[in-house]
C-alpha positions in Angstrom: -12.8 -22.2 11.0 -9.8 -22.1 13.3 -7.9 -18.5 13.9 -4.5 -20.4 12.2 -7.1 -21.8 9.6 -8.7 -17.9 8.9 -4.5 -16.3 8.9 -2.9 -15.5 5.7 0.2 -16.1 4.8 2.9 -13.3 3.4 2.1 -14.7 -0.3 -1.2 -14.2 0.3 -1.2 -11.0 1.5 1.8 -8.7 1.8 2.1 -6.6 -1.6 6.1 -6.8 -1.9 5.6 -10.9 -2.3 2.4 -11.0 -4.6 3.9 -8.2 -7.1 6.7 -10.6 -7.6 5.3 -13.5 -7.7 2.9 -12.3 -10.2 5.4 -10.7 -12.5 7.4 -14.1 -12.1 4.3 -16.0 -13.3 2.3 -13.8 -15.6 5.2 -11.6 -16.3 3.4 -10.5 -20.0 0.0 -10.1 -18.3 -1.5 -6.9 -18.4 -1.9 -5.1 -14.7 -2.8 -1.3 -15.2 -4.6 0.2 -18.3 -4.4 4.0 -17.2 -7.3 6.6 -18.8 -6.6 8.7 -20.8 -3.0 7.8 -21.4 -0.9 7.6 -24.9 -1.1 4.5 -26.7 2.2 3.4 -25.9 2.5 4.2 -22.2 -1.2 3.8 -20.9 -0.5 -0.4 -20.0 1.5 -1.9 -17.4 2.1 -5.5 -17.8 3.2 -7.0 -14.1 6.8 -7.2 -15.0 6.7 -3.6 -15.9 4.5 -3.1 -13.2 7.6 -4.3 -11.2 10.5 -2.3 -12.8 8.7 0.8 -12.1 7.9 0.3 -8.6 11.6 -1.1 -8.2 12.9 2.3 -9.8 10.4 4.1 -7.6 11.5 2.2 -4.8 15.2 2.6 -5.1 14.8 6.3 -5.4 12.9 6.6 -2.4 15.8 4.1 -0.5 18.1 7.0 -1.6 15.8 9.5 0.3 16.1 7.8 3.2 13.2 5.7 3.4 13.5 2.3 5.5 11.3 0.0 6.9 8.8 1.3 8.8 8.8 4.7 8.1 5.7 7.1 7.4 5.4 8.1 3.7 3.1 10.6 2.8 1.4 10.8 -0.9 -0.6 13.8 -2.1 -1.2 12.8 -5.3 -4.3 12.1 -8.0 -4.8 8.8 -9.5 -2.3 7.8 -12.1 0.9 6.2 -12.3 3.2 7.9 -10.1 0.6 7.4 -7.3 0.4 3.7 -7.9 4.4 3.2 -8.6 4.9 5.4 -5.1 2.3 3.5 -3.0 3.5 0.5 -4.3 6.9 1.2 -3.9 6.6 2.2 0.0 5.0 -0.8 0.5 8.0 -2.6 -1.5 10.3 -1.3 1.0 8.2 -2.4 4.1 7.7 1.3 4.6 3.8 2.7 5.5 2.0 4.4 2.7 0.3 7.7 4.1 -2.2 8.8 1.6 -3.4 12.7 1.6 -6.8 13.9 -0.2 -6.0 15.7 -2.8 -8.7 18.2 -1.6 -7.1 18.3 1.5 -6.0 22.0 2.6 -6.0 24.3 5.5 -6.0 23.3 9.5 -7.6 19.4 8.4 -4.1 19.4 6.3 -1.8 20.4 9.1 -3.5 18.2 11.5 -2.3 15.3 9.3 1.1 16.8 8.7 1.6 17.0 13.1 -0.1 13.5 13.1 1.6 11.3 10.3 5.1 11.6 11.9 5.7 11.3 8.3 9.2 13.0 7.0 9.1 12.6 3.5 5.8 13.3 1.0 5.8 12.6 -2.7 3.4 15.3 -4.4 2.0 16.9 -7.0 3.8 20.3 -7.7 0.3 21.9 -8.1 -1.0 20.8 -4.5 2.5 21.4 -2.2 1.8 25.1 -2.3 -0.9 23.8 0.1 1.9 23.5 2.7 2.8 26.8 2.9 2.2 28.7 6.4 1.4 25.3 7.8 3.1 23.6 11.2 4.9 21.0 9.1 5.6 18.5 11.9 8.2 16.0 11.4 8.1 16.4 7.2 11.6 17.5 6.1 11.3 16.4 2.6 9.0 17.0 -0.6 9.7 15.1 -3.3 7.2 16.4 -6.9 6.6 14.5 -9.6 5.9 16.4 -12.5 9.2 18.4 -13.0 8.6 21.3 -10.9 9.5 22.2 -8.0 8.8 25.7 -5.9 10.5 26.5 -2.7 8.9 26.7 0.4 10.0 28.1 3.8 11.4 24.9 6.1 11.3 22.4 3.7 12.9 21.3 1.0 11.6 20.3 -2.1 13.0 18.4 -4.7 12.0 17.2 -8.3 11.7 13.5 -8.1 14.1 11.7 -10.3 13.7 7.9 -10.9 17.4 6.7 -11.8 17.0 3.5 -13.4 20.4 2.5 -12.9 20.0 2.8 -9.5 20.9 -0.5 -7.0 17.9 -2.0 -5.7 18.0 -1.5 -1.7 17.5 -5.4 -0.1 14.6 -6.7 0.8 13.3 -6.2 4.7 14.8 -8.2 6.9 12.9 -10.1 8.4 10.4 -10.1 5.6 7.2 -8.0 5.8 4.6 -9.8 7.3 0.5 -10.2 6.9 0.1 -8.7 10.2 2.3 -5.6 9.8 1.1 -1.5 8.7 0.4 -1.0 5.4 -1.2 2.1 5.5 -2.6 4.9 7.8 -5.6 6.4 5.9 -7.3 9.4 7.5 -10.9 9.3 7.9 -13.0 12.3 6.5 -13.2 14.0 10.0 -17.1 14.8 9.5 -17.3 16.0 13.3 -13.6 16.1 14.4 -9.9 15.7 13.3 -9.7 13.3 11.1 -8.4 10.0 12.3 -5.4 7.9 11.7 -6.4 4.3 10.7 -3.8 2.1 10.9 -4.0 -0.6 8.1 -2.5 -3.8 8.4 -1.9 -6.3 4.8 -3.8 -8.9 6.2 -6.8 -5.9 6.7 -6.3 -4.5 3.1 -6.3 -8.4 1.6 -9.9 -9.4 3.4 -11.4 -6.0 2.1 -11.6 -7.6 -1.4 -10.0 -11.0 -2.6 -12.3 -13.4 -1.1 -15.4 -10.3 -0.5 -16.6 -11.5 -4.2 -16.5 -13.6 -7.0 -14.8 -12.8 -10.2 -13.9 -14.3 -13.5 -10.5 -15.0 -14.8 -11.2 -12.1 -17.5 -12.5 -9.7 -15.2 -11.3 -6.7 -14.8 -11.8 -3.3 -12.7 -12.3 0.1 -13.5 -11.0 2.4 -10.9 -12.9 5.7 -11.1 -12.5 6.7 -7.5 -9.6 8.1 -6.0 -7.3 5.7 -4.7 -6.9 7.7 -1.1 -9.9 6.8 -0.3 -10.4 2.8 1.0 -13.2 1.9 -1.3 -10.9 2.0 -4.7 -7.8 1.2 -2.9 -9.7 -2.0 -2.1 -10.5 -3.1 -5.0 -6.7 -2.3 -7.0 -5.2 -4.5 -3.7 -8.4 -7.5 -5.0 -7.1 -7.4 -8.2 -3.6 -7.4 -7.5 -4.0 -10.1 -5.3 -5.6 -12.1 -8.0 -3.1 -11.8 -10.3 -5.7 -9.5 -12.7 -5.9 -6.4 -13.8 -7.8 -3.0 -13.6 -8.4 0.4 -15.4 -7.6 3.6 -13.5 -9.2 6.8 -14.5 -7.8 9.9 -13.1 -11.2 11.2 -12.0 -14.8 10.0 -11.8 -16.4 12.7 -14.4 -20.1 11.5 -15.4 -19.1 12.4 -19.9 -15.6 10.1 -19.2 -16.8 7.7 -17.8 -18.4 5.2 -20.4 -15.7 5.9 -22.9 -13.1 5.0 -19.9 -15.2 1.6 -19.5 -15.3 1.1 -23.1 -11.7 1.6 -23.9 -10.4 -0.5 -21.0 -12.8 -3.3 -21.5 -13.7 -3.1 -17.5 -16.1 -5.8 -16.7 -17.0 -4.2 -13.0 -16.2 -1.1 -11.1 -17.3 0.5 -7.7 -19.4 3.4 -7.9 -19.6 5.1 -4.3 -21.7 7.8 -3.2 -24.0 9.7 -6.0 -21.7 8.5 -8.9 -24.8 6.1 -10.1 -27.1 8.9 -9.8 -24.9 11.2 -11.8 -24.5 8.6 -14.6 -28.5 8.4 -14.2 -29.1 12.3 -14.7 -27.3 12.1 -17.9 -29.3 12.2 -20.9 -30.2 8.5 -22.7 -27.5 8.1 -25.9 -27.5 5.6 -28.5 -25.8 2.6 -27.5 -25.6 3.0 -24.2 -25.9 -0.5 -23.1 -23.1 -1.6 -25.6 -20.1 -1.9 -23.1 -18.2 -5.0 -21.8 -19.6 -3.8 -18.2 -21.1 -6.9 -15.9 -21.8 -5.7 -12.8 -21.8 -2.2 -10.7 -21.2 -2.6 -6.9 -23.5 0.8 -6.0 -23.1 1.5 -2.7 -24.9 3.1 -0.7 -27.4 1.1 -2.1 -30.9 2.9 -2.6 -33.5 3.8 -5.5 -30.2 4.2 -8.0 -29.3 0.4 -7.7 -32.3 -1.4 -9.7 -32.2 1.5 -11.9 -29.0 1.6 -13.0 -28.8 -2.1 -13.6 -32.2 -1.4 -15.7 -30.8 1.0 -17.5 -27.6 -0.2 -18.4 -28.2 -3.7 -18.7 -25.7 -4.3 -15.5 -25.9 -6.6 -13.1 -26.6 -4.6 -9.6 -24.4 -5.4 -6.6 -23.6 -3.8 -3.1 -20.8 -3.5 -0.5 -20.9 -2.4 2.9 -17.4 -1.4 4.2 -15.6 1.4 5.9 -11.6 2.4 6.1 -11.7 0.5 9.9 -13.0 -2.9 8.8 -12.7 -5.2 6.1 -16.3 -5.6 3.7 -18.2 -7.4 6.0 -21.4 -7.8 4.3 -21.8 -7.7 0.8 -25.4 -8.8 -1.7 -26.1 -9.4 -5.4 -27.1 -9.9 -7.9 -30.4 -8.8 -8.7 -30.9 -6.5 -5.4 -33.6 -4.4 -5.3 -34.6 -3.5 -1.8 -33.2 0.1 -0.8 -31.0 -0.3 1.8 -29.6 -3.6 1.5 -26.1 -4.5 2.8 -26.7 -8.0 2.4 -25.5 -10.9 4.5 -21.9 -11.4 6.9 -18.9 -13.2 5.7 -17.8 -16.9 6.9 -15.5 -15.1 9.3 -17.4 -12.0 10.6 -19.8 -11.9 13.6 -22.2 -9.3 13.6 -24.9 -7.4 16.1 -27.2 -4.6 16.0 -27.0 -3.3 19.5 -28.7 -0.6 21.3 -27.1 2.3 23.5 -25.4 -0.3 26.0 -24.5 -2.8 23.5 -27.3 -5.5 23.8 -28.6 -7.1 21.2 -31.9 -5.4 19.5 -34.4 -7.8 18.0 -34.8 -8.9 14.4 -36.2 -6.0 13.0 -35.3 -3.2 15.0 -33.0 -0.7 14.2 -29.7 -0.2 16.4 -26.0 0.1 15.7 -24.3 -2.3 13.6 -21.2 -3.7 15.9 -18.3 -6.0 14.6 -15.5 -8.7 15.5 -13.7 -10.8 13.0 -12.6 -14.0 13.9 -9.4 -13.8 11.2 -6.8 -12.1 13.3 -5.5 -8.5 12.0 -8.5 -8.3 9.3 -10.2 -5.1 11.7 -8.1 -1.9 11.8 -5.3 -2.0 14.8 -6.3 1.5 15.5 -6.5 5.1 15.5 -2.8 6.4 14.9 -1.7 8.5 18.3 -5.3 8.2 19.6 -6.0 5.4 21.9 -8.8 7.0 23.3 -10.3 7.2 20.2 -9.3 3.4 19.2 -10.5 2.4 22.7 -14.0 3.8 22.6 -14.5 2.2 19.1 -13.6 -1.3 19.8 -15.3 -1.1 23.3 -16.5 -4.2 24.8 -14.2 -6.0 22.6 -16.5 -5.1 18.9 -15.7 -2.2 16.3 -18.5 0.1 16.4 -19.5 1.5 13.1 -21.7 4.3 14.2 -24.3 3.3 11.5 -27.9 2.3 12.3 -29.0 -1.0 11.2 -31.9 -3.6 11.4 -31.6 -7.3 11.0 -34.2 -9.4 9.2 -35.1 -12.6 9.9 -33.5 -14.1 7.3 -30.2 -12.9 8.2 -30.1 -10.1 6.0 -28.9 -6.7 6.9 -30.0 -3.2 6.0 -28.5 0.1 6.2 -30.7 2.5 8.1 -28.6 5.8 8.6 -26.1 7.4 10.2 -27.0 7.5 13.9 -26.0 11.1 14.1 -28.0 11.5 11.0 -31.2 10.4 12.0 -34.1 13.0 12.1 -36.9 12.8 14.9 -39.9 14.5 13.7 -43.5 14.6 15.8 -42.7 10.9 17.2 -41.0 9.4 14.2 -37.6 8.7 13.6 -37.0 9.6 9.8 -33.8 8.2 8.4 -31.9 10.9 6.1 -30.6 8.6 4.0 -33.8 6.7 2.9 -34.9 10.3 2.2 -32.4 11.5 0.5 -32.7 8.8 -1.7 -35.9 10.1 -2.7 -34.8 13.4 -3.2 -32.7 12.6 -5.7 -35.1 10.7 -7.9 -36.2 14.2 -8.9 -35.2 14.8 -12.1 -33.7 18.2 -11.3 -31.7 17.4 -8.5 -27.9 16.6 -8.3 -27.1 16.3 -5.1 -28.6 16.5 -1.8 -28.3 15.9 2.1 -31.7 16.3 4.9 -30.9 17.8 8.4 -32.6 18.5 11.3 -33.6 21.6 12.5 -35.3 22.7 15.6 -38.7 22.6 16.0 -41.0 26.0 17.3 -43.1 22.9 18.7 -41.2 19.5 19.4 -38.4 17.4 18.6 -36.7 18.3 14.8 -38.2 19.9 11.5 -36.7 18.7 8.6 -34.4 20.7 6.0 -33.5 19.2 2.8 -30.6 20.9 0.8 -30.6 20.9 -2.9 -27.9 21.3 -5.8 -29.4 21.5 -9.1 -28.4 19.2 -12.2 -26.8 21.6 -14.3 -29.3 23.7 -16.5 -32.2 22.7 -14.6 -34.0 25.7 -12.0 -35.2 23.5 -9.0 -38.8 24.7 -7.7 -38.7 23.6 -3.7 -42.8 23.8 -4.2 -42.7 21.7 -7.0 -40.1 18.7 -4.7 -42.1 19.2 -2.2 -45.4 18.3 -4.2 -42.9 15.5 -5.8 -42.1 14.0 -2.5 -45.8 14.1 -1.5 -46.7 11.2 -3.8 -43.4 8.9 -2.7 -42.6 9.1 0.8 -44.3 8.9 4.5 -46.3 12.5 5.0 -43.8 13.2 8.1 -40.6 12.4 5.8 -42.1 15.4 3.4 -39.8 18.2 4.4 -40.8 21.5 5.6 -38.1 22.8 4.7 -35.5 23.2 1.0 -33.3 25.4 0.6 -31.1 25.5 -3.1 -27.0 26.1 -3.3 -24.7 25.6 -6.2 -22.7 23.0 -3.9 -22.9 21.3 -0.6 -20.1 21.5 2.0 -17.8 18.5 1.7 -14.9 17.2 3.7 -11.7 17.0 1.9 -12.9 13.1 1.1 -16.1 14.2 -0.6 -18.7 13.2 2.2 -21.6 16.0 2.8 -20.6 17.8 6.0 -24.0 18.0 7.4 -22.6 19.7 10.9 -22.6 22.8 8.6 -25.6 22.2 7.0 -27.6 22.2 10.7 -25.4 24.9 11.9 -26.5 26.9 9.0 -29.9 26.3 9.5 -32.5 28.1 8.0 -31.5 31.0 6.2 -33.1 33.9 4.8 -32.6 32.0 1.2 -34.5 28.6 2.5 -38.5 28.2 1.2 -40.8 27.2 3.9 -43.8 25.0 2.8 -45.5 26.7 6.0 -44.6 30.1 5.6 -46.1 29.3 1.9 -49.1 27.7 2.7 -48.3 24.7 1.0 -50.3 21.8 3.7 -49.3 18.1 3.9 -51.3 15.5 5.5 -51.8 12.4 5.0 -53.7 12.8 2.1 -52.2 15.0 -1.1 -50.8 18.5 -0.4 -52.7 21.7 -1.0 -52.5 25.3 -1.1 -54.0 27.9 1.4 -55.9 27.0 4.3 
């Protein structure tokens, strides 16, 4: 495949062109059903979506938004966020979504880094800007009818005027290689980095990564500020198909939302599948329209979810900086499977010097695209980080992988999260997957803590399922039956909630820094010995 053959046209990839084409060709076809929502207003057809977007675009243009300008969005899932995102791109401007959990110094860093003079926000979130350096931000438009003043900022109520004239189309037209969004990473080890994403990259994340049927509807149950949900919105838009959209993921709401929106497939990120599996069995829980679940990362929860709820198990590997280079399914069962590469993607598993390691060995996954603009354009205002990530012409994921002889790739762990204990490398990802199978564990994180001998000891930090009491010694005994002896943690700490970034990723560096706290269970101090055989108490 040549680069010209791999390149995409405006009609394939650019939001304005996609939306106008589908609204002309299938005006009455549904695009989105919001859940929950009043029956009369919860569904937008393609024609209605275009009308909503044009109204919002006229409003933003009235407030000075022009092609290439950065616009911050500080909202949860719903009609206002979708209309605003699409309107920003409709004008040829750059969409900069903020995590609704962002606050304090990480939020201030983004405000100063993003170079955005305008923000569209929910009023309840605007108060978090107080006392922060706003960078270039001058104006905040609130979408829910109230606007409390803030020193140094012009806070106004956003009011769409149906009669407002639509500004002329961007000239020259927006191209597939233009910047569509700047999406900020989680900042697990430092300040969040702004990933500059083209329309081509967003398109490549979804539409040709997996096949769908003409009647498929995707349920968006994760936040749109996360690239995982963004790609599925765009995948369905590019195909002229539809989405259901939850305001936020809640275990108790998930199946009602699936049924009422008629959704046929879904992305379940992180512990979503685990949360749904922890829910008590219910009558008719296999009676729903869902046919496929993309579960990532793929651990014990994948096959169990497929079996219990009667769906196909799939997985997909992606990051904000790349474009879904691996996918697998249906019928997969192997823990950690990420799949096989797409035709225009080159992958290697390399050592610390970027030299390929043999099949079966673990190294870092690096990526090269033969389709122009399918990877990120770089980190905004951070050329040093861009050069480091793209050294030797390949994007470095920071993820440990292994490739099997048949060409299948398996995720092992984030490289910085691998634990080295008594000569053995332990995947925190694999250990956490086993810990979550315990019926009383809701969430968990496995981290290394210093050993008084050499290398590391293993600390597992857990949160209990609501209403359950978690016995650390019982968890140790449970794991001794399911994992190799060297993986069984020495320490267990129980918390009500794990520390997380604004995008919901567990902040393992905080758990490492806290280390072994006074409330941490130490199996050795308790006399619970683990060897190659079953655990035993005492000497």
